[in-house]
C-alpha positions in Angstrom: 0.0 0.0 0.0 2.7 2.5 1.0 4.7 1.2 -2.0 1.9 2.3 -4.3 1.8 5.7 -2.8 5.5 6.1 -3.3 5.3 4.9 -6.9 2.5 7.4 -7.7 4.2 10.3 -6.0 7.5 9.5 -7.9 5.5 9.4 -11.2 3.9 12.8 -10.2 7.3 14.3 -9.5 8.9 13.0 -12.7 5.9 14.3 -14.7 6.2 17.7 -13.1 9.9 17.9 -13.9 9.3 16.9 -17.5 6.7 19.5 -17.8 9.0 22.2 -16.3 6.5 23.1 -13.5 7.6 25.8 -11.2 10.2 25.2 -8.5 7.7 25.4 -5.6 5.5 22.8 -7.1 8.4 20.4 -7.7 9.8 21.0 -4.3 6.5 20.3 -2.6 6.1 17.0 -4.4 9.7 16.1 -3.6 9.2 16.8 0.1 6.0 14.7 0.1 7.9 11.8 -1.6 10.7 12.1 1.0 8.1 11.9 3.8 6.5 8.7 2.3 9.9 7.1 1.9 10.8 7.9 5.5 7.5 6.4 6.6 8.3 3.3 4.6 11.6 2.8 6.3 10.1 3.5 9.8 7.5 0.9 9.1 10.2 -1.6 8.0 12.2 -1.0 11.1 9.1 -1.7 13.2 8.7 -5.0 11.5 12.3 -6.0 12.1 12.0 -5.2 15.8 9.0 -7.4 16.4 
């Protein structure tokens, strides 16, 4: 589920870059992607600690 969100956000970011969207838009999506990736790794760490 989180993998799908990351994949979609990455596609959104790539599309924004290809379309030369403004810096603020690209930056916002990049930050959102970073947050999803961090959450993915936090969840993975919880699984390991069980």
